[in-house]
N, CA, C and O atoms as a printed pandas DataFrame, in Angstrom:
     atom_number atom_name residue_name chain_id  residue_number  x_coord  y_coord  z_coord
0              1         N          MET        A               1  -50.151    2.524  -10.475
1              2        CA          MET        A               1  -50.352    3.124   -9.173
2              3         C          MET        A               1  -50.720    2.029   -8.174
3              4         O          MET        A               1  -51.603    1.210   -8.427
4              5         N          ALA        A               2  -50.055    2.032   -7.081
5              6        CA          ALA        A               2  -50.340    1.054   -6.033
6              7         C          ALA        A               2  -51.510    1.532   -5.187
7              8         O          ALA        A               2  -51.650    2.727   -4.924
8              9         N          LEU        A               3  -52.339    0.601   -4.767
9             10        CA          LEU        A               3  -53.471    0.974   -3.932
10            11         C          LEU        A               3  -53.095    1.058   -2.466
11            12         O          LEU        A               3  -53.818    1.663   -1.674
12            13         N          LYS        A               4  -51.971    0.459   -2.093
13            14        CA          LYS        A               4  -51.492    0.556   -0.716
14            15         C          LYS        A               4  -50.353    1.554   -0.668
15            16         O          LYS        A               4  -49.581    1.681   -1.618
16            17         N          GLY        A               5  -50.257    2.258    0.442
17            18        CA          GLY        A               5  -49.232    3.268    0.585
18            19         C          GLY        A               5  -47.833    2.683    0.661
19            20         O          GLY        A               5  -47.635    1.567    1.140
20            21         N          ASN        A               6  -46.887    3.439    0.191
21            22        CA          ASN        A               6  -45.486    3.065    0.239
22            23         C          ASN        A               6  -44.830    3.958    1.293
23            24         O          ASN        A               6  -44.628    5.147    1.043
24            25         N          PRO        A               7  -44.493    3.415    2.464
25            26        CA          PRO        A               7  -43.924    4.261    3.519
26            27         C          PRO        A               7  -42.749    5.086    3.002
27            28         O          PRO        A               7  -41.763    4.550    2.495
28            29         N          GLY        A               8  -42.881    6.386    3.143
29            30        CA          GLY        A               8  -41.822    7.288    2.716
30            31         C          GLY        A               8  -41.804    7.523    1.221
31            32         O          GLY        A               8  -40.994    8.311    0.732
32            33         N          GLY        A               9  -42.681    6.856    0.480
33            34        CA          GLY        A               9  -42.711    7.003   -0.971
34            35         C          GLY        A               9  -43.639    8.126   -1.404
35            36         O          GLY        A               9  -44.389    8.677   -0.597
36            37         N          PRO        A              10  -43.579    8.452   -2.677
37            38        CA          PRO        A              10  -44.423    9.530   -3.189
38            39         C          PRO        A              10  -45.871    9.087   -3.359
39            40         O          PRO        A              10  -46.172    7.896   -3.444
40            41         N          GLY        A              11  -46.747   10.065   -3.405
41            42        CA          GLY        A              11  -48.139    9.797   -3.720
42            43         C          GLY        A              11  -49.006    9.559   -2.511
43            44         O          GLY        A              11  -48.520    9.230   -1.429
44            45         N          PRO        A              12  -50.299    9.730   -2.710
45            46        CA          PRO        A              12  -51.245    9.534   -1.601
46            47         C          PRO        A              12  -51.509    8.061   -1.346
47            48         O          PRO        A              12  -51.370    7.219   -2.233
48            49         N          GLU        A              13  -51.883    7.781   -0.141
49            50        CA          GLU        A              13  -52.268    6.413    0.205
50            51         C          GLU        A              13  -53.767    6.270    0.023
51            52         O          GLU        A              13  -54.525    7.182    0.354
52            53         N          LEU        A              14  -54.200    5.130   -0.500
53            54        CA          LEU        A              14  -55.612    4.882   -0.711
54            55         C          LEU        A              14  -56.202    4.000    0.383
55            56         O          LEU        A              14  -57.411    3.773    0.421
56            57         N          THR        A              15  -55.341    3.503    1.273
57            58        CA          THR        A              15  -55.792    2.741    2.434
58            59         C          THR        A              15  -55.049    3.275    3.654
59            60         O          THR        A              15  -53.989    3.890    3.534
60            61         N          THR        A              16  -55.623    3.031    4.824
61            62        CA          THR        A              16  -54.970    3.471    6.050
62            63         C          THR        A              16  -54.064    2.369    6.572
63            64         O          THR        A              16  -54.256    1.192    6.266
64            65         N          ARG        A              17  -53.078    2.761    7.361
65            66        CA          ARG        A              17  -52.210    1.792    8.010
66            67         C          ARG        A              17  -52.498    1.802    9.491
67            68         O          ARG        A              17  -52.832    2.879    9.983
68            69         N          PRO        A              18  -52.412    0.777   10.232
69            70        CA          PRO        A              18  -52.117   -0.595    9.805
70            71         C          PRO        A              18  -53.368   -1.385    9.447
71            72         O          PRO        A              18  -53.261   -2.514    8.969
72            73         N          GLN        A              19  -54.550   -0.820    9.666
73            74        CA          GLN        A              19  -55.785   -1.575    9.473
74            75         C          GLN        A              19  -56.091   -1.885    8.012
75            76         O          GLN        A              19  -56.787   -2.862    7.734
76            77         N          GLY        A              20  -55.604   -1.105    7.091
77            78        CA          GLY        A              20  -55.889   -1.324    5.681
78            79         C          GLY        A              20  -57.283   -0.896    5.268
79            80         O          GLY        A              20  -57.803   -1.357    4.252
80            81         N          GLN        A              21  -57.898   -0.004    6.062
81            82        CA          GLN        A              21  -59.228    0.480    5.701
82            83         C          GLN        A              21  -59.133    1.345    4.452
83            84         O          GLN        A              21  -58.197    2.128    4.290
84            85         N          LYS        A              22  -60.113    1.192    3.577
85            86        CA          LYS        A              22  -60.108    1.928    2.318
86            87         C          LYS        A              22  -60.603    3.355    2.533
87            88         O          LYS        A              22  -61.624    3.578    3.183
88            89         N          LYS        A              23  -59.869    4.318    1.981
89            90        CA          LYS        A              23  -60.257    5.717    2.040
90            91         C          LYS        A              23  -61.210    6.022    0.881
91            92         O          LYS        A              23  -61.347    5.216   -0.039
92            93         N          LYS        A              24  -61.862    7.174    0.925
93            94        CA          LYS        A              24  -62.761    7.577   -0.161
94            95         C          LYS        A              24  -62.019    7.610   -1.496
95            96         O          LYS        A              24  -62.592    7.280   -2.534
96            97         N          ALA        A              25  -60.760    8.003   -1.470
97            98        CA          ALA        A              25  -59.973    8.049   -2.710
98            99         C          ALA        A              25  -59.832    6.666   -3.333
99           100         O          ALA        A              25  -59.744    6.555   -4.556
100          101         N          PHE        A              26  -59.809    5.615   -2.527
101          102        CA          PHE        A              26  -59.729    4.249   -3.049
102          103         C          PHE        A              26  -60.937    3.967   -3.932
103          104         O          PHE        A              26  -60.792    3.444   -5.037
104          105         N          TYR        A              27  -62.142    4.314   -3.444
105          106        CA          TYR        A              27  -63.362    4.052   -4.191
106          107         C          TYR        A              27  -63.460    4.927   -5.437
107          108         O          TYR        A              27  -63.951    4.479   -6.474
108          109         N          ALA        A              28  -62.996    6.174   -5.342
109          110        CA          ALA        A              28  -62.986    7.055   -6.510
110          111         C          ALA        A              28  -62.057    6.500   -7.592
111          112         O          ALA        A              28  -62.409    6.497   -8.771
112          113         N          PHE        A              29  -60.888    6.036   -7.197
113          114        CA          PHE        A              29  -59.941    5.446   -8.140
114          115         C          PHE        A              29  -60.528    4.182   -8.763
115          116         O          PHE        A              29  -60.432    3.979   -9.973
116          117         N          LYS        A              30  -61.129    3.340   -7.940
117          118        CA          LYS        A              30  -61.731    2.089   -8.415
118          119         C          LYS        A              30  -62.832    2.376   -9.439
119          120         O          LYS        A              30  -62.922    1.693  -10.460
120          121         N          THR        A              31  -63.665    3.379   -9.172
121          122        CA          THR        A              31  -64.742    3.744  -10.099
122          123         C          THR        A              31  -64.174    4.271  -11.404
123          124         O          THR        A              31  -64.647    3.909  -12.481
124          125         N          MET        A              32  -63.168    5.120  -11.318
125          126        CA          MET        A              32  -62.550    5.663  -12.531
126          127         C          MET        A              32  -61.994    4.545  -13.407
127          128         O          MET        A              32  -62.193    4.555  -14.622
128          129         N          VAL        A              33  -61.310    3.596  -12.811
129          130        CA          VAL        A              33  -60.758    2.474  -13.560
130          131         C          VAL        A              33  -61.881    1.646  -14.179
131          132         O          VAL        A              33  -61.780    1.241  -15.337
132          133         N          ALA        A              34  -62.946    1.391  -13.424
133          134        CA          ALA        A              34  -64.061    0.594  -13.939
134          135         C          ALA        A              34  -64.746    1.272  -15.121
135          136         O          ALA        A              34  -65.225    0.592  -16.029
136          137         N          LYS        A              35  -64.797    2.584  -15.120
137          138        CA          LYS        A              35  -65.529    3.312  -16.161
138          139         C          LYS        A              35  -64.696    3.656  -17.388
139          140         O          LYS        A              35  -65.201    3.574  -18.508
140          141         N          ILE        A              36  -63.436    4.039  -17.209
141          142        CA          ILE        A              36  -62.700    4.543  -18.381
142          143         C          ILE        A              36  -61.356    3.869  -18.626
143          144         O          ILE        A              36  -60.584    4.332  -19.466
144          145         N          ASP        A              37  -61.058    2.785  -17.911
145          146        CA          ASP        A              37  -59.820    2.059  -18.181
146          147         C          ASP        A              37  -59.868    1.525  -19.616
147          148         O          ASP        A              37  -60.931    1.134  -20.099
148          149         N          TYR        A              38  -58.766    1.511  -20.268
149          150        CA          TYR        A              38  -58.636    1.023  -21.648
150          151         C          TYR        A              38  -59.429    1.862  -22.647
151          152         O          TYR        A              38  -59.859    1.344  -23.677
152          153         N          PHE        A              39  -59.629    3.153  -22.358
153          154        CA          PHE        A              39  -60.307    4.003  -23.336
154          155         C          PHE        A              39  -59.438    4.113  -24.584
155          156         O          PHE        A              39  -58.211    4.049  -24.514
156          157         N          THR        A              40  -60.100    4.279  -25.724
157          158        CA          THR        A              40  -59.365    4.364  -26.986
158          159         C          THR        A              40  -59.223    5.793  -27.476
159          160         O          THR        A              40  -58.363    6.079  -28.310
160          161         N          SER        A              41  -60.057    6.698  -26.967
161          162        CA          SER        A              41  -59.908    8.108  -27.313
162          163         C          SER        A              41  -60.554    8.958  -26.231
163          164         O          SER        A              41  -61.398    8.497  -25.463
164          165         N          VAL        A              42  -60.132   10.207  -26.195
165          166        CA          VAL        A              42  -60.731   11.173  -25.272
166          167         C          VAL        A              42  -60.765   12.516  -25.985
167          168         O          VAL        A              42  -59.842   12.882  -26.712
168          169         N          ARG        A              43  -61.863   13.244  -25.753
169          170        CA          ARG        A              43  -62.013   14.577  -26.338
170          171         C          ARG        A              43  -62.474   15.523  -25.241
171          172         O          ARG        A              43  -63.424   15.241  -24.511
172          173         N          LYS        A              44  -61.788   16.645  -25.143
173          174        CA          LYS        A              44  -62.214   17.679  -24.201
174          175         C          LYS        A              44  -63.340   18.458  -24.851
175          176         O          LYS        A              44  -63.150   19.090  -25.890
176          177         N          ILE        A              45  -64.523   18.411  -24.233
177          178        CA          ILE        A              45  -65.678   19.127  -24.761
178          179         C          ILE        A              45  -65.601   20.585  -24.327
179          180         O          ILE        A              45  -65.792   21.494  -25.135
180          181         N          SER        A              46  -65.323   20.797  -23.064
181          182        CA          SER        A              46  -65.156   22.129  -22.487
182          183         C          SER        A              46  -64.452   21.946  -21.148
183          184         O          SER        A              46  -64.096   20.831  -20.767
184          185         N          GLU        A              47  -64.257   23.054  -20.443
185          186        CA          GLU        A              47  -63.682   22.923  -19.107
186          187         C          GLU        A              47  -64.583   22.017  -18.279
187          188         O          GLU        A              47  -65.790   22.250  -18.209
188          189         N          GLN        A              48  -64.034   21.014  -17.668
189          190        CA          GLN        A              48  -64.735   20.093  -16.772
190          191         C          GLN        A              48  -65.743   19.194  -17.492
191          192         O          GLN        A              48  -66.690   18.703  -16.877
192          193         N          GLN        A              49  -65.537   18.981  -18.800
193          194        CA          GLN        A              49  -66.379   18.064  -19.558
194          195         C          GLN        A              49  -65.516   17.317  -20.570
195          196         O          GLN        A              49  -64.880   17.920  -21.434
196          197         N          TYR        A              50  -65.506   15.987  -20.441
197          198        CA          TYR        A              50  -64.689   15.140  -21.306
198          199         C          TYR        A              50  -65.513   13.972  -21.824
199          200         O          TYR        A              50  -66.382   13.450  -21.127
200          201         N          LYS        A              51  -65.228   13.572  -23.051
201          202        CA          LYS        A              51  -65.892   12.419  -23.652
202          203         C          LYS        A              51  -64.831   11.363  -23.946
203          204         O          LYS        A              51  -63.939   11.577  -24.767
204          205         N          PHE        A              52  -64.936   10.227  -23.268
205          206        CA          PHE        A              52  -64.048    9.086  -23.487
206          207         C          PHE        A              52  -64.776    8.075  -24.362
207          208         O          PHE        A              52  -66.001    7.973  -24.301
208          209         N          THR        A              53  -64.045    7.339  -25.165
209          210        CA          THR        A              53  -64.611    6.219  -25.906
210          211         C          THR        A              53  -64.037    4.957  -25.303
211          212         O          THR        A              53  -62.823    4.752  -25.299
212          213         N          VAL        A              54  -64.931    4.098  -24.786
213          214        CA          VAL        A              54  -64.547    2.856  -24.121
214          215         C          VAL        A              54  -65.350    1.728  -24.777
215          216         O          VAL        A              54  -66.580    1.743  -24.754
216          217         N          ASN        A              55  -64.657    0.768  -25.352
217          218        CA          ASN        A              55  -65.332   -0.339  -26.050
218          219         C          ASN        A              55  -66.327    0.163  -27.088
219          220         O          ASN        A              55  -67.396   -0.422  -27.259
220          221         N          GLY        A              56  -65.982    1.236  -27.776
221          222        CA          GLY        A              56  -66.829    1.791  -28.822
222          223         C          GLY        A              56  -67.989    2.638  -28.333
223          224         O          GLY        A              56  -68.762    3.144  -29.146
224          225         N          ASN        A              57  -68.129    2.805  -27.019
225          226        CA          ASN        A              57  -69.236    3.576  -26.452
226          227         C          ASN        A              57  -68.731    4.829  -25.746
227          228         O          ASN        A              57  -67.656    4.816  -25.147
228          229         N          PRO        A              58  -69.509    5.916  -25.815
229          230        CA          PRO        A              58  -69.092    7.134  -25.112
230          231         C          PRO        A              58  -69.335    7.039  -23.610
231          232         O          PRO        A              58  -70.368    6.540  -23.162
232          233         N          VAL        A              59  -68.375    7.520  -22.852
233          234        CA          VAL        A              59  -68.513    7.695  -21.403
234          235         C          VAL        A              59  -68.088    9.132  -21.123
235          236         O          VAL        A              59  -66.936    9.503  -21.344
236          237         N          TYR        A              60  -69.018    9.922  -20.642
237          238        CA          TYR        A              60  -68.746   11.325  -20.359
238          239         C          TYR        A              60  -68.351   11.481  -18.900
239          240         O          TYR        A              60  -68.940   10.853  -18.020
240          241         N          VAL        A              61  -67.353   12.320  -18.643
241          242        CA          VAL        A              61  -66.967   12.689  -17.286
242          243         C          VAL        A              61  -67.245   14.186  -17.189
243          244         O          VAL        A              61  -66.630   14.997  -17.882
244          245         N          LEU        A              62  -68.187   14.532  -16.311
245          246        CA          LEU        A              62  -68.685   15.903  -16.229
246          247         C          LEU        A              62  -68.713   16.380  -14.784
247          248         O          LEU        A              62  -68.963   15.596  -13.868
248          249         N          TRP        A              63  -68.459   17.660  -14.585
249          250        CA          TRP        A              63  -68.622   18.285  -13.274
250          251         C          TRP        A              63  -68.621   19.782  -13.466
251          252         O          TRP        A              63  -68.371   20.276  -14.566
252          253         N          GLY        A              64  -68.898   20.503  -12.402
253          254        CA          GLY        A              64  -68.904   21.959  -12.459
254          255         C          GLY        A              64  -70.305   22.501  -12.661
255          256         O          GLY        A              64  -71.297   21.855  -12.324
256          257         N          SER        A              65  -70.365   23.685  -13.209
257          258        CA          SER        A              65  -71.660   24.317  -13.460
258          259         C          SER        A              65  -71.875   24.405  -14.968
259          260         O          SER        A              65  -70.987   24.095  -15.762
260          261         N          GLY        A              66  -73.046   24.824  -15.329
261          262        CA          GLY        A              66  -73.344   24.961  -16.748
262          263         C          GLY        A              66  -74.204   23.822  -17.250
263          264         O          GLY        A              66  -74.669   22.981  -16.481
264          265         N          SER        A              67  -74.403   23.814  -18.542
265          266        CA          SER        A              67  -75.283   22.827  -19.149
266          267         C          SER        A              67  -74.497   21.603  -19.608
267          268         O          SER        A              67  -73.274   21.634  -19.745
268          269         N          ILE        A              68  -75.241   20.528  -19.840
269          270        CA          ILE        A              68  -74.611   19.305  -20.330
270          271         C          ILE        A              68  -74.483   19.405  -21.846
271          272         O          ILE        A              68  -75.222   20.160  -22.477
272          273         N          PRO        A              69  -73.554   18.653  -22.439
273          274        CA          PRO        A              69  -73.403   18.685  -23.891
274          275         C          PRO        A              69  -74.699   18.284  -24.600
275          276         O          PRO        A              69  -75.415   17.398  -24.135
276          277         N          ASP        A              70  -74.997   18.936  -25.723
277          278        CA          ASP        A              70  -76.218   18.665  -26.490
278          279         C          ASP        A              70  -76.311   17.214  -26.945
279          280         O          ASP        A              70  -77.410   16.687  -27.117
280          281         N          GLU        A              71  -75.169   16.567  -27.140
281          282        CA          GLU        A              71  -75.175   15.187  -27.643
282          283         C          GLU        A              71  -75.645   14.166  -26.606
283          284         O          GLU        A              71  -75.902   13.012  -26.949
284          285         N          ILE        A              72  -75.760   14.576  -25.349
285          286        CA          ILE        A              72  -76.269   13.684  -24.299
286          287         C          ILE        A              72  -77.783   13.819  -24.258
287          288         O          ILE        A              72  -78.316   14.888  -23.963
288          289         N          ALA        A              73  -78.473   12.712  -24.561
289          290        CA          ALA        A              73  -79.929   12.737  -24.612
290          291         C          ALA        A              73  -80.493   11.378  -24.234
291          292         O          ALA        A              73  -79.805   10.360  -24.306
292          293         N          GLY        A              74  -81.769   11.380  -23.826
293          294        CA          GLY        A              74  -82.458   10.127  -23.553
294          295         C          GLY        A              74  -82.133    9.543  -22.198
295          296         O          GLY        A              74  -81.773   10.254  -21.261
296          297         N          ALA        A              75  -82.270    8.217  -22.114
297          298        CA          ALA        A              75  -82.038    7.502  -20.857
298          299         C          ALA        A              75  -80.541    7.412  -20.568
299          300         O          ALA        A              75  -79.732    7.157  -21.460
300          301         N          LEU        A              76  -80.194    7.626  -19.302
301          302        CA          LEU        A              76  -78.790    7.649  -18.895
302          303         C          LEU        A              76  -78.545    6.758  -17.688
303          304         O          LEU        A              76  -79.437    6.513  -16.876
304          305         N          LYS        A              77  -77.313    6.281  -17.596
305          306        CA          LYS        A              77  -76.812    5.693  -16.356
306          307         C          LYS        A              77  -75.756    6.678  -15.856
307          308         O          LYS        A              77  -74.772    6.957  -16.542
308          309         N          VAL        A              78  -75.978    7.195  -14.656
309          310        CA          VAL        A              78  -75.083    8.186  -14.061
310          311         C          VAL        A              78  -74.426    7.554  -12.842
311          312         O          VAL        A              78  -75.109    7.036  -11.959
312          313         N          THR        A              79  -73.098    7.598  -12.796
313          314        CA          THR        A              79  -72.344    6.988  -11.708
314          315         C          THR        A              79  -71.516    8.059  -11.019
315          316         O          THR        A              79  -70.773    8.792  -11.673
316          317         N          ASP        A              80  -71.644    8.154   -9.681
317          318        CA          ASP        A              80  -70.808    9.107   -8.957
318          319         C          ASP        A              80  -69.417    8.508   -8.760
319          320         O          ASP        A              80  -69.178    7.355   -9.119
320          321         N          ILE        A              81  -68.509    9.283   -8.194
321          322        CA          ILE        A              81  -67.124    8.819   -8.095
322          323         C          ILE        A              81  -66.945    7.652   -7.140
323          324         O          ILE        A              81  -65.888    7.022   -7.127
324          325         N          TYR        A              82  -67.967    7.351   -6.336
325          326        CA          TYR        A              82  -67.865    6.225   -5.411
326          327         C          TYR        A              82  -68.553    4.968   -5.939
327          328         O          TYR        A              82  -68.650    3.967   -5.230
328          329         N          GLY        A              83  -69.030    5.019   -7.183
329          330        CA          GLY        A              83  -69.609    3.849   -7.814
330          331         C          GLY        A              83  -71.113    3.710   -7.661
331          332         O          GLY        A              83  -71.676    2.700   -8.081
332          333         N          ASN        A              84  -71.778    4.688   -7.076
333          334        CA          ASN        A              84  -73.236    4.647   -6.924
334          335         C          ASN        A              84  -73.892    5.019   -8.247
335          336         O          ASN        A              84  -73.647    6.097   -8.789
336          337         N          GLU        A              85  -74.732    4.117   -8.764
337          338        CA          GLU        A              85  -75.366    4.321  -10.065
338          339         C          GLU        A              85  -76.820    4.751   -9.921
339          340         O          GLU        A              85  -77.532    4.306   -9.021
340          341         N          THR        A              86  -77.242    5.629  -10.831
341          342        CA          THR        A              86  -78.614    6.103  -10.897
342          343         C          THR        A              86  -79.047    6.105  -12.353
343          344         O          THR        A              86  -78.283    6.497  -13.235
344          345         N          GLN        A              87  -80.266    5.669  -12.600
345          346        CA          GLN        A              87  -80.866    5.747  -13.935
346          347         C          GLN        A              87  -81.707    7.019  -13.979
347          348         O          GLN        A              87  -82.447    7.304  -13.037
348          349         N          MET        A              88  -81.600    7.786  -15.064
349          350        CA          MET        A              88  -82.393    9.003  -15.197
350          351         C          MET        A              88  -82.453    9.424  -16.647
351          352         O          MET        A              88  -81.728    8.900  -17.492
352          353         N          ASP        A              89  -83.319   10.372  -16.924
353          354        CA          ASP        A              89  -83.397   10.976  -18.240
354          355         C          ASP        A              89  -82.411   12.146  -18.284
355          356         O          ASP        A              89  -82.127   12.773  -17.263
356          357         N          ALA        A              90  -81.905   12.423  -19.458
357          358        CA          ALA        A              90  -80.927   13.509  -19.606
358          359         C          ALA        A              90  -81.480   14.845  -19.110
359          360         O          ALA        A              90  -80.720   15.691  -18.637
360          361         N          SER        A              91  -82.782   15.040  -19.213
361          362        CA          SER        A              91  -83.390   16.299  -18.759
362          363         C          SER        A              91  -83.282   16.477  -17.244
363          364         O          SER        A              91  -83.428   17.594  -16.748
364          365         N          GLU        A              92  -83.033   15.407  -16.508
365          366        CA          GLU        A              92  -82.932   15.463  -15.039
366          367         C          GLU        A              92  -81.494   15.657  -14.553
367          368         O          GLU        A              92  -81.267   15.906  -13.369
368          369         N          LEU        A              93  -80.539   15.545  -15.453
369          370        CA          LEU        A              93  -79.124   15.570  -15.070
370          371         C          LEU        A              93  -78.693   16.966  -14.632
371          372         O          LEU        A              93  -78.914   17.950  -15.337
372          373         N          GLU        A              94  -78.076   17.030  -13.456
373          374        CA          GLU        A              94  -77.530   18.285  -12.941
374          375         C          GLU        A              94  -76.066   18.069  -12.588
375          376         O          GLU        A              94  -75.695   17.036  -12.031
376          377         N          LEU        A              95  -75.251   19.042  -12.914
377          378        CA          LEU        A              95  -73.822   18.965  -12.610
378          379         C          LEU        A              95  -73.539   19.596  -11.261
379          380         O          LEU        A              95  -74.269   20.476  -10.805
380          381         N          GLY        A              96  -72.464   19.133  -10.627
381          382        CA          GLY        A              96  -72.051   19.666   -9.334
382          383         C          GLY        A              96  -70.539   19.685   -9.230
383          384         O          GLY        A              96  -69.842   19.543  -10.235
384          385         N          ASN        A              97  -70.033   19.858   -8.031
385          386        CA          ASN        A              97  -68.593   19.958   -7.810
386          387         C          ASN        A              97  -67.852   18.642   -7.991
387          388         O          ASN        A              97  -66.659   18.644   -8.293
388          389         N          SER        A              98  -68.539   17.522   -7.812
389          390        CA          SER        A              98  -67.901   16.211   -7.906
390          391         C          SER        A              98  -68.138   15.613   -9.287
391          392         O          SER        A              98  -69.260   15.668   -9.790
392          393         N          PRO        A              99  -67.118   15.048   -9.905
393          394        CA          PRO        A              99  -67.295   14.443  -11.230
394          395         C          PRO        A              99  -68.305   13.295  -11.211
395          396         O          PRO        A              99  -68.433   12.569  -10.225
396          397         N          ILE        A             100  -69.013   13.155  -12.326
397          398        CA          ILE        A             100  -69.904   12.027  -12.548
398          399         C          ILE        A             100  -69.549   11.393  -13.889
399          400         O          ILE        A             100  -69.029   12.056  -14.787
400          401         N          PHE        A             101  -69.838   10.105  -14.008
401          402        CA          PHE        A             101  -69.650    9.370  -15.259
402          403         C          PHE        A             101  -71.038    9.171  -15.851
403          404         O          PHE        A             101  -71.936    8.669  -15.175
404          405         N          VAL        A             102  -71.217    9.560  -17.102
405          406        CA          VAL        A             102  -72.517    9.526  -17.747
406          407         C          VAL        A             102  -72.447    8.634  -18.985
407          408         O          VAL        A             102  -71.611    8.822  -19.869
408          409         N          GLU        A             103  -73.363    7.646  -19.017
409          410        CA          GLU        A             103  -73.455    6.746  -20.155
410          411         C          GLU        A             103  -74.891    6.751  -20.663
411          412         O          GLU        A             103  -75.834    6.658  -19.877
412          413         N          MET        A             104  -75.055    6.860  -21.972
413          414        CA          MET        A             104  -76.394    6.809  -22.552
414          415         C          MET        A             104  -76.827    5.360  -22.664
415          416         O          MET        A             104  -76.077    4.516  -23.153
416          417         N          THR        A             105  -78.034    5.075  -22.210
417          418        CA          THR        A             105  -78.521    3.688  -22.247
418          419         C          THR        A             105  -79.589    3.498  -23.310
419          420         O          THR        A             105  -79.930    2.356  -23.620
420          421         N          THR        A             106  -80.126    4.558  -23.877
421          422        CA          THR        A             106  -81.137    4.452  -24.920
422          423         C          THR        A             106  -80.575    3.691  -26.103
423          424         O          THR        A             106  -79.527    4.046  -26.642
424          425         N          GLY        A             107  -81.276    2.647  -26.504
425          426        CA          GLY        A             107  -80.876    1.887  -27.682
426          427         C          GLY        A             107  -79.877    0.786  -27.426
427          428         O          GLY        A             107  -79.643   -0.036  -28.312
428          429         N          LEU        A             108  -79.273    0.735  -26.239
429          430        CA          LEU        A             108  -78.277   -0.290  -25.970
430          431         C          LEU        A             108  -78.906   -1.645  -25.729
431          432         O          LEU        A             108  -78.348   -2.664  -26.136
432          433         N          ASN        A             109  -80.051   -1.679  -25.080
433          434        CA          ASN        A             109  -80.705   -2.944  -24.761
434          435         C          ASN        A             109  -82.126   -3.026  -25.289
435          436         O          ASN        A             109  -82.950   -3.759  -24.742
436          437         N          ASP        A             110  -82.423   -2.280  -26.349
437          438        CA          ASP        A             110  -83.775   -2.297  -26.915
438          439         C          ASP        A             110  -84.041   -3.579  -27.671
439          440         O          ASP        A             110  -85.132   -3.762  -28.212
């Protein structure tokens, strides 16, 4: 996928013309690539909940309403679609309309 628009071509543009300013979709795409590019497996947990395996580690993509998967516990790094990261405990995690990337940090740097 090209990050610059193709005049008359298919697909959305991620930058504006002629200034080349980045749209919100550019940052969402960039975050998605940074978090789950080169994943080796993916499992659908439920509607709007997916577990990717990236470099041997789980990366969850979650959105919508309802509870988080039971397997998510402890300290987390939560990244919104624009790349903003927050550290929190799993008990504080709330789902919303926009997807988030969730990585467990407990035990990774102990």
